[in-house]
N, C-alpha and C positions, 0 to 999 in steps of 0.2 A: 592466499590459503592452502592450507591442509587440501591435500584432496586423494581423501580415506573412504574407500568405497561404504558404504549404507546399507543396511536389508531391514527390510517390514517384518511384520509380525508370518509374515504369508510369503519369509524367503523373495520377496521381490528385490531385487537389489538396485541401491542404488546410489550415484555419485553426488555431492555436493559439491559445486564449485563456482570460479567464475568464468565465464564467455571467453574463450581467448581465439577463435576461429569463426569464419564466415558461416559454419555449418550451425556452431552452437546461438549466431546471432537467429539467422533465419528457425533456428529449431523454437525458440524463446516466441519466435515473435510467427509462429506456424500456433505456437500454445496460443498466445494473443488471438489469433484470430478464431480458433474454436469457442475461445470462451466469452472477447469483447463483442465481437460480429454474430458470431451463431448463437451464443446464448443470450446477450445481450443487446442486439440490434444497433450495435455499436457503426459507424463510417468513418471513412477519412478521406483527405483528398492523397493518401497515397498507400489505400489499402489495396492490395492485390487481390482480388476476387479467386481470379484464373490461379495462380501458385499459391492463394491463401495462405496470405501475411499481411499482417496487421503490424505497421509500421508509421513510423513516421521521421521527418527531419530533424528532432532531438536524438534520437539512438546512438547514431556515434559518440555523442558526449557523455554518455551515461555508461557507468557499468554495469552489469544485467549479470545477477548470481544464479544458476541454474541448479534444478535437480536434473538428474539424467538418468534414465532408467537403461543399464548398460543393458540387458534385453535386449536393447533397440538398437539396427544398426545409423549409426550417425547419416549417413550418409540420405536418409531417411529422408531427415530433418523432422522426424517424429520423437527423437527421444529424451526433448525437455518433455518434464510432465509437471513442473514448479518452476515458477519467476519471480526476479524480485527486481526492481530498476531503480539504480542506485545515480546520484549526482552529490558529489560532495563540495563543499564549498569553494575550493581550490578549482575542478574541475566548470565550475561553474561559471569560473572566470573569463573561460575557454568560450562558452557558450555566452554571456553577456547577459544572461538571467535563470532563474532559476523556471520550469515548466510550468510551475502551479500557479506563477505570477502575473497569467491572462485572467485567473479567477479570483486568488484574491490579493491582499494590500498587506505583502510579506512585511513590511518595514517595519515594525517591532523586531523579527527577528533579527533582519540585517543590521539591526542599527545595536545589536548584543556584542558585534564583533565576536561572536562565537562561534566554532565551529558545526556549520553545520550539517544535516544528510536528507534529503530531499528523497523520500519512498514511493515507487510507483508502477501502474503496472501489476501489480501482483496476482497471481494466479493461480492457482493449480490444477491441474489434469483434471476434468468429472471421476473417470475411472482411480483415484487415486486420493480422491478427497474423503477423510475419515480417518486416516490413519496415522503412520510416521509421518508424511509429507512436510506439513506444514510445523511441526515440531521442525525436523529439520532445517528446515527453509530461516525457524525463528534462531535454530545456532548459529547457521551460519550470517545471518543479520547480527547478532550476538558477535561474532567474531570479527569481522568486518567494523563496526562498529569501535571495539575493544583497541583493534589496531590502528587507526584512523585518529583516536582519540574524539572521536564524534562528542558533540556536549548537547544537542540538542536536536530533534530527529523530527521531521513534518510530511506532512503529503494527504494527500486527497483519497477519500473513502467513500465507498458510495456505496446508498442505497440503489436499485433497481427500478429505474420509472420517473418518469418527469412528474407524478404527480403531489404537490406538496401536501393537500390535505389529504390524500390516502398515507401520508406517513406523518400524521402531525403529532402522534401519541409517542414513537420513538425520537422525533426532532424536537419538540417541547421537551422530553425527558432532558437529554441533550443539554440543552439552551440553560434550565434547572440547574444541574448538577453537575454539571462536566464542564464547565463553559473555562476558556484557558483567562487565566490571572492576565490584568490590564499591562502586564510590559510582555505578553506574547500574545495580544491577541492579534493575532490578526483578523483582517475583513472582508467578507465575500464582496467580491465588487460589479457595479452594473453592466450588464442587461440582465447576468445571468441570476443577479441576486436572490433569494427567497430570505426572506423572517424565520426565522425557529422558532419564536415564542407564540406559538400559535393557542396552546393551550394554558391556562393557571393551572400553578405547580400543583394547587389542592385536587385536582380534577385528571392527576396522571398518574396511573397502574405502572408500578416497576415491572411486576412481571408479564404484564402486555407488552409496555417498550423494550423491554430487554430480547421477545418473543419475537418482537419484529425489526430486530439488528441485526446486522449482517455479523458474523462471527467475526471478521477479522475487529470490524470496530468491538465489538465485547472486546477482545484479546489484549487490544492496547488498552481499554478502559481499564482493564483489571493490573495490568503494569502501570499502570499510576498515570496515564493519557487525558487530555484535555480537546475540547473542539475551540474552534474560531467562532468569531460572530457572523451567523448569517450561512446558509446554503448556498450553493451554486448546481445551479440548471443545466446539465450539460445535454443538451441538448442531438448533438453529434456521439456520443454515446451513451444517450438512450438512460441518463442516471441523474440522480441527487446528490451530488456530494457534498462532505463535509472536511475541513482542514480538521488534520488529528494533530497533536502538537505533542511532544514528550520531550521532558526536559532532564536527562541523565542525572543529573545533579541536583533536582530535587525531590528523587527518589526515593523510597521509605528501605532500609534496609532488604526489607523481602523481596520489593520489588528490584535493586539495584542486586539482588544475588541472582538476578536471572541472566544479567551480563557478566559477571563475573564466574558466574560458575558454569553458565549456559542453563539450566531446568528449561522447562517446555510453562507457558502460563501457566500460574495456579488454576 
């Protein structure tokens, strides 16, 4: 990938690239610790609280798209301020399965024999949210997708907390208005499965549902994304997950323009 420096409106310098060195991967894991462990209360068998690393056994198989703040010395391992974790169909074969297969039945996607890309561990440092950082990560993802001919993107996106009733409005809205078509409809698996059809469609308020929707989910919906059947309660991460699915071949011309010209989500 091109490694051109990026500059935000406040003159903060960014560089967007794939992680290539141990310092890069540790930087992504330290960012994930800051977001998922400290902010969201996640835990896991390989989380290193002393070194402040959120890591797991899948990390070596993934590509890590990172946004680097060039003002910070990489030796500190705090230079990564945004990250995506990416697994293509080809790389999945070495691993043996996709990461989210523990939460969802992915057989409709795998049976399609199309080029798949699993997205995960998406995060931005709180000091860098609300500016150019997410836009730059979207551009990097678009370039990655184009270079590899990816046809379907998918992955878990999270609501904070595990109280499904507190999320009844946004989950029900996703079920009634953004359910994936049958040939792409992955299903959440027990024992973590939770139904999303919690409220009837005529009782839903779109403004209220969208206000309760995480920004990342809203961005995928604006690009034409859809969700699988059922949410998954991830108690280790203290989240309620939905599986987002996006078929680049079914995008409208406006949505596809994001990939071909790398514009920010409208």
